[in-house]
C-alpha positions as CSV (number, residue, x, y, z in Angstrom):
1,M,0.2,0.1,0.0
2,K,1.3,3.8,-0.9
3,L,0.3,6.5,0.7
4,N,1.5,10.4,0.2
5,K,4.1,11.8,3.0
6,K,1.1,13.2,5.7
7,Q,-0.7,9.9,5.6
8,G,2.6,7.9,6.1
9,L,3.8,9.8,9.2
10,F,0.6,9.6,10.6
11,L,0.2,5.8,10.3
12,K,4.3,5.1,11.6
13,Q,3.4,7.7,14.4
14,T,0.0,5.8,15.3
15,I,1.8,2.4,15.2
16,E,4.4,3.7,18.1
17,Q,1.9,4.9,20.2
18,W,0.3,1.3,19.6
19,Q,3.8,-0.3,20.4
20,Q,4.3,2.1,23.6
21,Q,1.1,1.9,25.0
22,G,1.6,-2.3,25.1
23,T,-1.8,-2.6,22.4
24,I,0.3,-4.5,20.0
25,T,3.9,-6.1,20.3
26,P,7.0,-4.7,18.8
27,D,6.8,-7.7,15.9
28,V,3.5,-6.9,15.1
29,A,4.5,-3.1,14.6
30,D,7.2,-4.0,12.4
31,E,5.5,-6.1,10.4
32,L,2.2,-3.1,10.5
33,K,5.2,-0.5,9.2
34,H,6.4,-2.9,6.2
35,S,3.0,-2.9,4.8
36,F,3.1,0.4,3.4
37,S,5.9,2.6,1.7
38,I,5.5,6.2,1.2
39,R,5.4,7.7,-2.4
40,P,8.4,10.1,-2.8
41,F,5.9,12.8,-5.0
42,D,2.4,13.1,-4.9
43,W,1.7,12.6,-8.5
44,E,-2.3,12.2,-7.8
45,R,-2.2,15.9,-6.2
46,L,-0.4,17.1,-9.3
47,A,-2.8,15.9,-11.4
48,K,-5.9,17.2,-9.4
49,Y,-4.5,20.9,-9.8
50,S,-3.4,20.3,-12.9
51,F,-6.4,19.9,-14.5
52,W,-8.1,22.2,-11.7
53,I,-6.2,24.9,-13.2
54,S,-6.9,23.8,-16.6
55,M,-10.6,23.8,-16.1
56,I,-10.4,27.4,-14.9
57,C,-8.4,28.7,-17.6
58,A,-11.1,27.2,-20.0
59,V,-13.5,29.5,-17.8
60,I,-11.1,32.3,-18.3
61,A,-10.9,32.2,-21.8
62,I,-14.4,31.6,-23.0
63,A,-15.1,34.7,-20.7
64,A,-12.6,36.5,-22.8
65,I,-13.9,35.4,-25.9
66,T,-17.6,37.3,-24.5
67,A,-16.0,40.1,-23.2
68,D,-14.2,40.4,-27.1
69,Q,-16.5,42.5,-29.1
70,F,-15.2,41.7,-32.4
71,L,-15.0,37.8,-31.5
72,M,-18.9,38.6,-30.5
73,E,-19.9,40.1,-33.7
74,L,-18.3,37.2,-35.9
75,I,-20.0,34.8,-33.8
76,E,-23.5,36.3,-34.4
77,K,-22.8,36.8,-38.2
78,I,-21.5,33.0,-38.4
79,F,-24.7,32.3,-37.1
80,I,-26.6,35.1,-38.5
81,D,-28.4,36.5,-35.1
82,S,-30.3,32.9,-34.6
83,K,-30.4,32.3,-31.4
84,I,-31.7,29.1,-31.5
85,I,-28.7,27.6,-33.6
86,P,-25.8,28.2,-31.4
87,C,-28.5,26.2,-29.0
88,L,-28.8,23.4,-30.9
89,I,-24.6,23.5,-31.4
90,F,-24.3,23.6,-27.7
91,A,-26.5,21.1,-26.7
92,G,-24.9,18.5,-29.3
93,V,-20.9,19.1,-28.6
94,A,-22.6,18.6,-24.5
95,A,-23.9,15.6,-25.5
96,A,-20.9,14.2,-27.3
97,F,-19.1,15.4,-24.4
98,Y,-21.1,13.7,-21.6
99,G,-21.1,10.3,-24.3
100,F,-17.5,10.7,-24.3
101,A,-16.9,10.6,-20.2
102,Y,-19.2,8.2,-19.8
103,R,-17.8,5.4,-22.2
104,R,-14.3,6.8,-20.6
105,R,-15.5,6.3,-17.0
106,K,-16.3,2.4,-18.3
107,T,-12.9,2.3,-20.0
108,K,-10.6,3.8,-17.8
109,P,-11.5,4.3,-14.2
110,L,-8.7,5.2,-12.9
111,H,-8.4,8.5,-15.3
112,Q,-10.4,9.9,-12.1
113,F,-9.2,13.6,-13.0
114,S,-9.6,13.7,-16.8
115,N,-13.1,11.8,-16.7
116,E,-13.9,15.1,-14.5
117,A,-12.5,17.8,-16.5
118,I,-14.4,16.1,-19.7
119,I,-17.4,16.3,-17.4
120,F,-16.7,20.0,-17.1
121,A,-16.7,20.9,-20.8
122,G,-20.1,19.4,-20.7
123,V,-21.4,21.5,-18.1
124,L,-19.9,24.8,-19.7
125,S,-21.4,23.7,-23.0
126,T,-24.6,23.1,-21.2
127,A,-24.8,26.2,-19.8
128,A,-24.2,28.0,-22.7
129,S,-26.9,25.9,-24.7
130,V,-29.5,26.8,-22.0
131,A,-28.6,30.8,-22.0
132,Y,-28.6,30.8,-25.9
133,F,-32.1,29.4,-25.5
134,G,-33.5,31.5,-23.2
135,Q,-32.3,34.5,-25.8
136,A,-34.4,32.7,-28.0
137,I,-37.7,32.4,-26.5
138,D,-37.0,35.6,-24.7
139,T,-40.9,37.5,-24.2
140,G,-39.4,40.2,-22.3
141,S,-40.6,39.4,-19.4
142,G,-37.4,39.0,-17.0
143,H,-38.6,35.6,-15.6
144,F,-35.2,34.2,-16.7
145,S,-34.8,32.8,-13.0
146,L,-36.5,29.4,-15.0
147,L,-33.5,29.1,-17.1
148,F,-31.6,28.9,-13.4
149,L,-34.3,26.2,-12.6
150,L,-34.0,24.3,-16.1
151,S,-30.3,24.2,-15.7
152,T,-30.6,22.4,-12.3
153,L,-33.0,19.8,-13.6
154,I,-30.8,19.2,-16.2
155,Y,-27.8,19.0,-14.1
156,A,-29.7,17.2,-11.3
157,A,-30.8,14.4,-14.1
158,L,-27.2,13.9,-15.6
159,A,-25.6,13.7,-11.9
160,F,-27.8,10.4,-11.3
161,W,-27.4,9.5,-14.7
162,F,-23.7,9.3,-14.4
163,P,-23.4,9.3,-11.1
164,S,-20.9,12.4,-11.1
165,K,-20.8,14.8,-7.7
166,L,-19.1,17.8,-10.2
167,I,-22.3,17.6,-12.3
168,W,-24.7,17.8,-8.7
169,V,-22.4,21.0,-7.4
170,F,-23.5,22.6,-10.6
171,S,-27.0,21.7,-10.0
172,L,-27.0,23.0,-6.5
173,L,-25.2,26.5,-7.7
174,S,-27.7,27.0,-10.0
175,L,-30.6,25.7,-7.7
176,G,-29.3,28.9,-5.4
177,S,-29.1,31.0,-8.6
178,W,-33.0,30.3,-9.4
179,F,-33.7,30.9,-5.9
180,G,-32.1,34.2,-5.6
181,T,-33.7,35.4,-9.4
182,E,-37.0,33.9,-8.7
183,T,-37.5,35.5,-5.1
184,G,-36.1,38.8,-6.8
185,Y,-38.7,38.4,-9.6
186,M,-41.2,37.5,-7.2
187,S,-40.9,40.8,-4.9
188,G,-40.4,42.7,-8.4
189,W,-36.7,42.8,-8.1
190,G,-37.5,44.8,-4.7
191,A,-34.9,44.9,-1.5
192,Y,-36.9,42.3,0.5
193,Y,-38.8,39.1,-0.2
194,L,-41.2,38.0,3.1
195,G,-39.5,41.1,5.0
196,M,-35.8,39.2,4.0
197,N,-32.8,40.8,2.1
198,F,-31.1,38.4,-0.1
199,P,-28.3,37.5,2.9
200,L,-31.2,36.7,5.3
201,R,-33.0,34.4,2.1
202,F,-29.8,32.5,1.7
203,V,-29.4,31.8,5.4
204,F,-32.3,29.8,5.5
205,F,-31.5,28.7,2.0
206,G,-28.4,27.0,3.4
207,G,-30.1,25.5,6.3
208,V,-32.3,24.0,3.9
209,L,-29.4,22.6,2.1
210,I,-27.8,21.2,5.9
211,G,-30.9,19.6,6.2
212,L,-31.5,18.1,3.1
213,S,-28.4,16.5,3.4
214,L,-28.4,14.7,6.4
215,L,-31.9,13.3,4.8
216,F,-29.8,11.8,2.0
217,K,-27.7,10.2,4.1
218,R,-30.6,7.8,4.7
219,Y,-31.1,6.5,1.5
220,A,-28.8,4.8,-1.0
221,H,-29.7,6.5,-4.3
222,F,-28.7,10.0,-2.6
223,K,-25.9,8.7,0.1
224,D,-22.8,9.7,-2.6
225,F,-24.3,13.4,-3.0
226,A,-25.1,13.9,0.7
227,H,-21.5,15.2,1.6
228,S,-21.5,17.5,-1.6
229,T,-25.0,19.0,-0.7
230,Y,-23.9,19.0,3.1
231,V,-20.5,21.6,1.8
232,M,-22.6,23.5,-0.5
233,G,-25.2,24.2,2.5
234,L,-22.3,25.2,4.8
235,L,-20.8,27.5,1.8
236,Y,-24.2,29.1,1.3
237,L,-25.1,29.5,4.9
238,F,-21.9,31.1,6.1
239,I,-21.1,33.3,3.1
240,A,-24.9,34.9,3.4
241,L,-24.2,35.1,7.3
242,W,-21.2,37.3,6.9
243,L,-22.5,39.3,4.3
244,L,-25.7,39.8,7.0
245,S,-23.3,40.7,9.5
246,I,-21.9,43.4,7.5
247,F,-25.2,44.6,5.8
248,G,-27.9,43.5,8.4
249,N,-31.2,43.1,7.0
250,Y,-31.1,46.4,5.0
251,G,-31.7,46.2,1.5
252,D,-30.4,48.8,0.2
253,L,-26.8,51.5,0.7
254,S,-28.6,54.5,1.4
255,S,-30.1,52.9,4.7
256,W,-27.4,50.9,5.1
257,Y,-24.5,54.3,5.2
258,N,-27.0,55.6,7.8
259,V,-27.2,53.0,10.6
260,K,-24.3,53.1,13.5
261,Q,-22.0,50.3,13.5
262,Y,-23.4,49.0,16.9
263,E,-26.9,48.3,15.4
264,L,-25.7,45.2,13.0
265,L,-23.5,43.9,16.5
266,H,-26.6,41.6,16.9
267,W,-25.6,39.8,13.3
268,G,-22.4,39.1,14.2
269,V,-22.7,38.1,17.6
270,L,-25.5,35.6,15.6
271,F,-22.8,34.5,13.2
272,A,-20.2,33.7,15.9
273,F,-22.5,31.4,17.7
274,I,-23.6,29.6,14.7
275,A,-19.6,29.4,14.1
276,I,-19.0,27.9,17.6
277,I,-21.8,25.7,17.0
278,A,-20.4,24.3,13.7
279,I,-16.9,23.4,15.7
280,V,-18.4,21.9,18.4
281,Y,-20.5,19.8,16.4
282,G,-17.2,19.1,13.9
283,L,-15.0,18.2,17.2
284,K,-17.9,16.0,18.8
285,H,-18.6,14.4,15.8
286,D,-15.0,13.7,14.4
287,D,-16.7,16.3,11.7
288,A,-13.6,17.7,9.8
289,T,-16.1,20.0,7.6
290,S,-18.2,21.2,9.8
291,R,-15.0,22.0,11.7
292,G,-13.2,24.0,9.5
293,F,-16.1,25.9,8.2
294,G,-16.9,27.0,11.7
295,I,-13.2,27.9,12.4
296,T,-12.4,29.7,9.1
297,F,-15.6,32.0,9.6
298,L,-15.2,32.6,13.1
299,F,-11.7,34.3,12.0
300,I,-13.3,35.9,9.0
301,N,-16.1,37.2,11.6
302,L,-13.5,38.5,14.4
303,Y,-11.4,40.4,11.3
304,T,-14.5,41.9,9.9
305,K,-15.7,43.0,13.1
306,Y,-11.8,44.4,14.1
307,F,-12.0,46.5,10.8
308,E,-15.5,47.8,11.3
309,F,-15.2,48.7,14.9
310,F,-11.6,49.0,16.1
311,W,-9.2,49.8,12.7
312,N,-9.3,53.3,13.7
313,G,-9.6,53.3,17.2
314,M,-7.5,50.6,18.9
315,H,-3.5,50.1,18.2
316,K,-3.3,46.7,16.3
317,A,-1.6,45.3,18.4
318,I,-3.7,45.6,21.4
319,F,-6.2,43.7,19.4
320,F,-4.5,40.7,18.5
321,I,-2.8,40.8,22.0
322,I,-6.4,40.5,22.8
323,L,-7.0,37.6,20.3
324,A,-4.5,35.5,21.4
325,A,-5.2,35.6,25.0
326,S,-8.5,34.7,24.2
327,F,-8.1,31.9,22.2
328,W,-4.7,30.7,24.6
329,W,-7.5,30.3,27.0
330,L,-10.1,28.4,24.7
331,G,-6.9,26.1,23.9
332,R,-6.0,25.5,27.5
333,H,-9.7,24.6,29.0
334,A,-10.0,22.2,25.6
335,E,-6.7,20.3,26.8
336,K,-7.7,19.9,30.5
337,L,-11.1,18.7,29.3
338,W,-8.6,16.7,26.5
339,N,-6.3,15.2,29.2
340,L,-9.3,14.4,31.5
341,E,-10.5,12.0,28.7
342,F,-7.1,10.7,27.9
343,L,-6.8,9.5,31.5
344,S,-9.7,7.8,31.9
345,S,-9.2,6.0,28.6
346,P,-9.0,2.1,29.0
347,S,-5.5,2.3,27.7
348,Q,-3.7,5.0,29.9
349,N,-5.0,3.1,32.8
350,K,-3.7,-0.1,31.9
351,K,-0.3,1.6,31.3
352,D,-0.5,3.2,34.7
353,R,-1.0,-0.3,36.5
354,L,2.2,-1.9,34.6
355,G,3.7,1.6,35.5
356,E,3.0,0.2,39.0
């Protein structure tokens, strides 16, 4: 078994700790250490990052084409100002990409990253096809949120057909776009919908996705998409909470400019409270995703409030000294709890008895 350096070091330290605690004998420890090897270079990670960069460059290239007036005029001349022709062309290209990726998954299942890159090309072609379809049937109503709903249904169906977590992520992105534009359309593109501005709406939207991910774990057909839905739900939730902590439930900048910072403090407190809940939940259930989101956005919240309240009025060193002292106290408290748990563990009690 070949592992990367981080995994190999962790496994080696674990085996040595088991040996020291008397859980395994030295012979078993040596046998376990020789059962794996450490890869000198992580080619898997390089392949992953290379394909990510390739896909990002493809998106930038498409954005550059759409921003170039000469190229866009040339494309319009080629299609003779018809929107349905490019819609069909992109749909055919997307179908070709999906078909190629589906067959390649069967013949070359180990080429995971290149297969996902082909699927991503199909996703981009699908988006272009739906965009041209919307222009072809546009009646001037401004109800373009239906295009995002159409994209959501297409991506969701494709995600289950493959199955593909990448396509499922794009279906959730399209679903979020539909939710935002649909509530905006229903409110007449006003500031509020049911008394909520956009960030507050997406707090509930993210919460619904998190609840949906927990429901997905119970059903075999949805289980593969549970974690992706969970991550996207947390992302929607915490970004919305961050924006809410800055702007509050205000819908226009003129009203927000006239508000004192302390009047928005309760949103920041709510943001910090939910981040702490995510951290505690992650620590209690060994959920690295929840823990990572909670820690990251707790720091973002602290830095945001620092710039809002103390950037001009407090020396920077004092602020960070307070932060350091706070987290030192938190670390000491967590260390005491860990020591209590460690000292009460059966392996440690056995070791203490052997020492006696």
